[in-house]
N, CA, C and O atoms as a GROMACS GRO file, in nm:
protein
  340
    1MET      N    1   0.084  -0.118   0.000
    1MET     CA    2   0.000   0.000   0.000
    1MET      C    3   0.089   0.125   0.000
    1MET      O    4   0.180   0.138   0.082
    2ILE      N    5   0.062   0.215  -0.090
    2ILE     CA    6   0.139   0.338  -0.102
    2ILE      C    7   0.075   0.445  -0.014
    2ILE      O    8  -0.046   0.466  -0.017
    3THR      N    9   0.159   0.512   0.064
    3THR     CA   10   0.108   0.612   0.157
    3THR      C   11   0.103   0.751   0.093
    3THR      O   12   0.171   0.778  -0.006
    4LYS      N   13   0.023   0.835   0.152
    4LYS     CA   14   0.012   0.974   0.107
    4LYS      C   15   0.147   1.044   0.117
    4LYS      O   16   0.184   1.121   0.028
    5GLU      N   17   0.220   1.019   0.224
    5GLU     CA   18   0.350   1.083   0.244
    5GLU      C   19   0.449   1.042   0.135
    5GLU      O   20   0.526   1.125   0.087
    6TYR      N   21   0.448   0.915   0.098
    6TYR     CA   22   0.536   0.866  -0.009
    6TYR      C   23   0.503   0.937  -0.140
    6TYR      O   24   0.593   0.979  -0.213
    7ILE      N   25   0.375   0.949  -0.170
    7ILE     CA   26   0.332   1.015  -0.293
    7ILE      C   27   0.376   1.161  -0.293
    7ILE      O   28   0.423   1.212  -0.395
    8GLU      N   29   0.361   1.228  -0.180
    8GLU     CA   30   0.401   1.369  -0.170
    8GLU      C   31   0.550   1.386  -0.197
    8GLU      O   32   0.591   1.478  -0.268
    9VAL      N   33   0.632   1.298  -0.141
    9VAL     CA   34   0.777   1.304  -0.162
    9VAL      C   35   0.810   1.279  -0.309
    9VAL      O   36   0.894   1.348  -0.366
   10LYS      N   37   0.746   1.179  -0.369
   10LYS     CA   38   0.771   1.147  -0.511
   10LYS      C   39   0.732   1.264  -0.602
   10LYS      O   40   0.804   1.296  -0.696
   11ILE      N   41   0.618   1.326  -0.575
   11ILE     CA   42   0.574   1.439  -0.657
   11ILE      C   43   0.672   1.555  -0.641
   11ILE      O   44   0.705   1.622  -0.739
   12ALA      N   45   0.717   1.579  -0.520
   12ALA     CA   46   0.816   1.685  -0.497
   12ALA      C   47   0.942   1.659  -0.578
   12ALA      O   48   0.999   1.751  -0.637
   13GLN      N   49   0.986   1.534  -0.582
   13GLN     CA   50   1.104   1.498  -0.661
   13GLN      C   51   1.080   1.518  -0.810
   13GLN      O   52   1.168   1.566  -0.881
   14MET      N   53   0.960   1.484  -0.856
   14MET     CA   54   0.927   1.504  -0.997
   14MET      C   55   0.927   1.653  -1.032
   14MET      O   56   0.979   1.693  -1.136
   15LEU      N   57   0.870   1.734  -0.944
   15LEU     CA   58   0.869   1.879  -0.967
   15LEU      C   59   1.012   1.932  -0.971
   15LEU      O   60   1.046   2.017  -1.053
   16LYS      N   61   1.095   1.881  -0.884
   16LYS     CA   62   1.236   1.921  -0.880
   16LYS      C   63   1.305   1.886  -1.011
   16LYS      O   64   1.380   1.967  -1.066
   17ASP      N   65   1.280   1.765  -1.061
   17ASP     CA   66   1.342   1.720  -1.186
   17ASP      C   67   1.291   1.795  -1.308
   17ASP      O   68   1.369   1.842  -1.390
   18VAL      N   69   1.159   1.807  -1.318
   18VAL     CA   70   1.098   1.866  -1.437
   18VAL      C   71   1.117   2.018  -1.441
   18VAL      O   72   1.149   2.074  -1.546
   19LEU      N   73   1.098   2.083  -1.327
   19LEU     CA   74   1.104   2.229  -1.324
   19LEU      C   75   1.240   2.283  -1.280
   19LEU      O   76   1.263   2.404  -1.281
   20GLU      N   77   1.328   2.190  -1.242
   20GLU     CA   78   1.462   2.227  -1.196
   20GLU      C   79   1.456   2.327  -1.080
   20GLU      O   80   1.525   2.429  -1.079
   21LEU      N   81   1.371   2.292  -0.982
   21LEU     CA   82   1.355   2.373  -0.861
   21LEU      C   83   1.386   2.288  -0.740
   21LEU      O   84   1.372   2.166  -0.743
   22ASP      N   85   1.429   2.352  -0.633
   22ASP     CA   86   1.452   2.282  -0.508
   22ASP      C   87   1.320   2.280  -0.431
   22ASP      O   88   1.280   2.380  -0.372
   23VAL      N   89   1.253   2.166  -0.433
   23VAL     CA   90   1.118   2.155  -0.378
   23VAL      C   91   1.112   2.043  -0.275
   23VAL      O   92   1.168   1.936  -0.295
   24THR      N   93   1.043   2.070  -0.166
   24THR     CA   94   1.010   1.966  -0.068
   24THR      C   95   0.859   1.967  -0.051
   24THR      O   96   0.795   2.068  -0.079
   25PRO      N   97   0.801   1.856  -0.005
   25PRO     CA   98   0.655   1.853   0.012
   25PRO      C   99   0.602   1.969   0.097
   25PRO      O  100   0.492   2.018   0.073
   26GLU      N  101   0.679   2.011   0.196
   26GLU     CA  102   0.634   2.118   0.285
   26GLU      C  103   0.623   2.253   0.212
   26GLU      O  104   0.546   2.339   0.254
   27LEU      N  105   0.699   2.270   0.105
   27LEU     CA  106   0.700   2.397   0.032
   27LEU      C  107   0.596   2.404  -0.079
   27LEU      O  108   0.576   2.509  -0.139
   28ILE      N  109   0.529   2.293  -0.105
   28ILE     CA  110   0.434   2.289  -0.216
   28ILE      C  111   0.301   2.347  -0.173
   28ILE      O  112   0.238   2.301  -0.077
   29GLU      N  113   0.259   2.451  -0.245
   29GLU     CA  114   0.127   2.508  -0.221
   29GLU      C  115   0.023   2.419  -0.287
   29GLU      O  116   0.056   2.340  -0.376
   30ASP      N  117  -0.102   2.431  -0.242
   30ASP     CA  118  -0.205   2.345  -0.299
   30ASP      C  119  -0.226   2.372  -0.447
   30ASP      O  120  -0.252   2.278  -0.523
   31ASN      N  121  -0.215   2.496  -0.491
   31ASN     CA  122  -0.234   2.529  -0.631
   31ASN      C  123  -0.101   2.512  -0.705
   31ASN      O  124  -0.020   2.604  -0.711
   32LEU      N  125  -0.081   2.394  -0.760
   32LEU     CA  126   0.045   2.361  -0.826
   32LEU      C  127   0.075   2.448  -0.947
   32LEU      O  128   0.184   2.504  -0.959
   33ARG      N  129  -0.021   2.459  -1.036
   33ARG     CA  130   0.006   2.528  -1.162
   33ARG      C  131   0.041   2.674  -1.140
   33ARG      O  132   0.136   2.724  -1.201
   34ASP      N  133  -0.032   2.742  -1.055
   34ASP     CA  134  -0.001   2.883  -1.030
   34ASP      C  135   0.122   2.897  -0.941
   34ASP      O  136   0.204   2.987  -0.962
   35GLY      N  137   0.135   2.810  -0.843
   35GLY     CA  138   0.247   2.818  -0.750
   35GLY      C  139   0.382   2.796  -0.816
   35GLY      O  140   0.482   2.853  -0.772
   36PHE      N  141   0.385   2.714  -0.920
   36PHE     CA  142   0.511   2.684  -0.988
   36PHE      C  143   0.512   2.729  -1.134
   36PHE      O  144   0.607   2.699  -1.207
   37ASN      N  145   0.409   2.800  -1.177
   37ASN     CA  146   0.399   2.845  -1.316
   37ASN      C  147   0.421   2.729  -1.413
   37ASN      O  148   0.504   2.738  -1.504
   38ILE      N  149   0.348   2.622  -1.393
   38ILE     CA  150   0.361   2.503  -1.477
   38ILE      C  151   0.292   2.528  -1.610
   38ILE      O  152   0.171   2.552  -1.615
   39ASP      N  153   0.368   2.521  -1.719
   39ASP     CA  154   0.310   2.537  -1.851
   39ASP      C  155   0.262   2.402  -1.903
   39ASP      O  156   0.279   2.300  -1.836
   40SER      N  157   0.202   2.401  -2.021
   40SER     CA  158   0.142   2.278  -2.073
   40SER      C  159   0.246   2.170  -2.100
   40SER      O  160   0.218   2.051  -2.082
   41VAL      N  161   0.365   2.208  -2.143
   41VAL     CA  162   0.471   2.109  -2.169
   41VAL      C  163   0.516   2.045  -2.039
   41VAL      O  164   0.530   1.923  -2.031
   42SER      N  165   0.540   2.126  -1.937
   42SER     CA  166   0.580   2.073  -1.806
   42SER      C  167   0.468   1.988  -1.746
   42SER      O  168   0.495   1.886  -1.683
   43ALA      N  169   0.344   2.031  -1.765
   43ALA     CA  170   0.230   1.955  -1.713
   43ALA      C  171   0.225   1.816  -1.776
   43ALA      O  172   0.205   1.717  -1.707
   44LEU      N  173   0.243   1.810  -1.907
   44LEU     CA  174   0.242   1.682  -1.977
   44LEU      C  175   0.356   1.594  -1.929
   44LEU      O  176   0.338   1.474  -1.907
   45GLU      N  177   0.474   1.652  -1.914
   45GLU     CA  178   0.590   1.577  -1.866
   45GLU      C  179   0.564   1.522  -1.725
   45GLU      O  180   0.599   1.407  -1.696
   46LEU      N  181   0.504   1.602  -1.639
   46LEU     CA  182   0.472   1.557  -1.503
   46LEU      C  183   0.371   1.443  -1.505
   46LEU      O  184   0.387   1.344  -1.433
   47LEU      N  185   0.267   1.456  -1.587
   47LEU     CA  186   0.165   1.352  -1.593
   47LEU      C  187   0.222   1.220  -1.645
   47LEU      O  188   0.186   1.113  -1.597
   48VAL      N  189   0.311   1.228  -1.743
   48VAL     CA  190   0.376   1.107  -1.795
   48VAL      C  191   0.463   1.044  -1.687
   48VAL      O  192   0.461   0.922  -1.669
   49ARG      N  193   0.538   1.126  -1.614
   49ARG     CA  194   0.622   1.075  -1.504
   49ARG      C  195   0.537   1.011  -1.395
   49ARG      O  196   0.575   0.908  -1.339
   50ILE      N  197   0.424   1.071  -1.366
   50ILE     CA  198   0.334   1.015  -1.264
   50ILE      C  199   0.289   0.876  -1.307
   50ILE      O  200   0.291   0.782  -1.228
   51GLU      N  201   0.248   0.863  -1.433
   51GLU     CA  202   0.206   0.732  -1.483
   51GLU      C  203   0.320   0.631  -1.473
   51GLU      O  204   0.299   0.518  -1.429
   52GLN      N  205   0.438   0.670  -1.514
   52GLN     CA  206   0.552   0.578  -1.514
   52GLN      C  207   0.597   0.542  -1.372
   52GLN      O  208   0.614   0.425  -1.340
   53ASP      N  209   0.616   0.642  -1.289
   53ASP     CA  210   0.672   0.619  -1.156
   53ASP      C  211   0.576   0.546  -1.062
   53ASP      O  212   0.619   0.468  -0.977
   54PHE      N  213   0.447   0.572  -1.078
   54PHE     CA  214   0.349   0.507  -0.991
   54PHE      C  215   0.284   0.386  -1.056
   54PHE      O  216   0.199   0.320  -0.996
   55HIS      N  217   0.324   0.356  -1.179
   55HIS     CA  218   0.272   0.239  -1.252
   55HIS      C  219   0.120   0.243  -1.258
   55HIS      O  220   0.052   0.144  -1.228
   56ILE      N  221   0.068   0.359  -1.297
   56ILE     CA  222  -0.076   0.375  -1.314
   56ILE      C  223  -0.101   0.426  -1.454
   56ILE      O  224  -0.010   0.475  -1.522
   57GLN      N  225  -0.224   0.416  -1.497
   57GLN     CA  226  -0.262   0.473  -1.625
   57GLN      C  227  -0.376   0.571  -1.599
   57GLN      O  228  -0.477   0.537  -1.537
   58ILE      N  229  -0.356   0.692  -1.647
   58ILE     CA  230  -0.459   0.794  -1.633
   58ILE      C  231  -0.542   0.790  -1.761
   58ILE      O  232  -0.490   0.820  -1.869
   59PRO      N  233  -0.670   0.752  -1.751
   59PRO     CA  234  -0.754   0.743  -1.871
   59PRO      C  235  -0.762   0.878  -1.943
   59PRO      O  236  -0.754   0.984  -1.879
   60ASP      N  237  -0.778   0.874  -2.074
   60ASP     CA  238  -0.783   0.996  -2.154
   60ASP      C  239  -0.885   1.096  -2.100
   60ASP      O  240  -0.860   1.216  -2.099
   61GLU      N  241  -1.001   1.046  -2.056
   61GLU     CA  242  -1.105   1.137  -2.008
   61GLU      C  243  -1.066   1.205  -1.876
   61GLU      O  244  -1.126   1.306  -1.839
   62GLU      N  245  -0.967   1.150  -1.807
   62GLU     CA  246  -0.920   1.210  -1.682
   62GLU      C  247  -0.787   1.284  -1.701
   62GLU      O  248  -0.743   1.357  -1.613
   63LEU      N  249  -0.726   1.265  -1.817
   63LEU     CA  250  -0.595   1.325  -1.846
   63LEU      C  251  -0.613   1.472  -1.884
   63LEU      O  252  -0.665   1.505  -1.991
   64SER      N  253  -0.570   1.558  -1.794
   64SER     CA  254  -0.589   1.701  -1.814
   64SER      C  255  -0.491   1.776  -1.726
   64SER      O  256  -0.451   1.728  -1.620
   65VAL      N  257  -0.451   1.895  -1.771
   65VAL     CA  258  -0.366   1.978  -1.687
   65VAL      C  259  -0.440   2.019  -1.561
   65VAL      O  260  -0.378   2.057  -1.462
   66ASN      N  261  -0.574   2.011  -1.563
   66ASN     CA  262  -0.653   2.043  -1.444
   66ASN      C  263  -0.623   1.947  -1.330
   66ASN      O  264  -0.645   1.981  -1.213
   67LEU      N  265  -0.575   1.830  -1.362
   67LEU     CA  266  -0.536   1.734  -1.259
   67LEU      C  267  -0.424   1.792  -1.174
   67LEU      O  268  -0.405   1.751  -1.059
   68LEU      N  269  -0.350   1.887  -1.229
   68LEU     CA  270  -0.239   1.949  -1.158
   68LEU      C  271  -0.279   2.079  -1.087
   68LEU      O  272  -0.193   2.148  -1.031
   69ASN      N  273  -0.406   2.112  -1.089
   69ASN     CA  274  -0.449   2.235  -1.021
   69ASN      C  275  -0.428   2.228  -0.871
   69ASN      O  276  -0.384   2.325  -0.810
   70SER      N  277  -0.460   2.116  -0.812
   70SER     CA  278  -0.454   2.102  -0.666
   70SER      C  279  -0.358   1.990  -0.627
   70SER      O  280  -0.375   1.876  -0.669
   71PHE      N  281  -0.258   2.024  -0.547
   71PHE     CA  282  -0.162   1.924  -0.499
   71PHE      C  283  -0.234   1.816  -0.420
   71PHE      O  284  -0.210   1.697  -0.441
   72ASN      N  285  -0.321   1.857  -0.329
   72ASN     CA  286  -0.392   1.759  -0.246
   72ASN      C  287  -0.481   1.668  -0.329
   72ASN      O  288  -0.486   1.547  -0.306
   73ARG      N  289  -0.551   1.725  -0.426
   73ARG     CA  290  -0.637   1.644  -0.513
   73ARG      C  291  -0.554   1.545  -0.595
   73ARG      O  292  -0.594   1.431  -0.615
   74LEU      N  293  -0.437   1.590  -0.642
   74LEU     CA  294  -0.348   1.502  -0.718
   74LEU      C  295  -0.299   1.386  -0.633
   74LEU      O  296  -0.298   1.272  -0.677
   75VAL      N  297  -0.259   1.415  -0.510
   75VAL     CA  298  -0.212   1.310  -0.419
   75VAL      C  299  -0.323   1.209  -0.393
   75VAL      O  300  -0.299   1.089  -0.398
   76ILE      N  301  -0.443   1.257  -0.367
   76ILE     CA  302  -0.557   1.168  -0.341
   76ILE      C  303  -0.588   1.084  -0.466
   76ILE      O  304  -0.617   0.965  -0.455
   77TYR      N  305  -0.581   1.146  -0.583
   77TYR     CA  306  -0.606   1.075  -0.708
   77TYR      C  307  -0.505   0.961  -0.727
   77TYR      O  308  -0.544   0.848  -0.756
   78ILE      N  309  -0.377   0.992  -0.710
   78ILE     CA  310  -0.272   0.891  -0.726
   78ILE      C  311  -0.289   0.781  -0.621
   78ILE      O  312  -0.277   0.662  -0.653
   79GLU      N  313  -0.316   0.820  -0.498
   79GLU     CA  314  -0.334   0.722  -0.391
   79GLU      C  315  -0.449   0.627  -0.423
   79GLU      O  316  -0.438   0.506  -0.401
   80SER      N  317  -0.559   0.680  -0.475
   80SER     CA  318  -0.673   0.594  -0.508
   80SER      C  319  -0.640   0.500  -0.623
   80SER      O  320  -0.683   0.384  -0.623
   81LYS      N  321  -0.565   0.548  -0.722
   81LYS     CA  322  -0.526   0.463  -0.835
   81LYS      C  323  -0.429   0.353  -0.791
   81LYS      O  324  -0.442   0.238  -0.833
   82CYS      N  325  -0.333   0.389  -0.707
   82CYS     CA  326  -0.231   0.292  -0.663
   82CYS      C  327  -0.287   0.187  -0.568
   82CYS      O  328  -0.244   0.072  -0.571
   83ASN      N  329  -0.380   0.226  -0.487
   83ASN     CA  330  -0.434   0.135  -0.385
   83ASN      C  331  -0.568   0.077  -0.424
   83ASN      O  332  -0.646   0.031  -0.340
   84LYS      N  333  -0.596   0.078  -0.554
   84LYS     CA  334  -0.724   0.031  -0.605
   84LYS      C  335  -0.746  -0.117  -0.576
   84LYS      O  336  -0.858  -0.160  -0.546
   85ASN      N  337  -0.641  -0.193  -0.585
   85ASN     CA  338  -0.656  -0.339  -0.568
   85ASN      C  339  -0.637  -0.380  -0.426
   85ASN      O  340  -0.647  -0.498  -0.393
   0.00000   0.00000   0.00000
């Protein structure tokens, strides 16, 4: 079972890699896109990394940059996908 804390740390690492910023879970504001000025290219790269790193598939109808609007919502989404079984 993947924990919320693990997901938060992994997302922080992805943000650090993709955006080349020094990020920790504690520094992440809930509004990811505005807080980090995530453009569409970075958003797509993050979503692909999320799928790869967490071994999940985000269905096309759920695949949207809006998924990155809220850090908490993203963590809950990933947690539900990972712990589905």
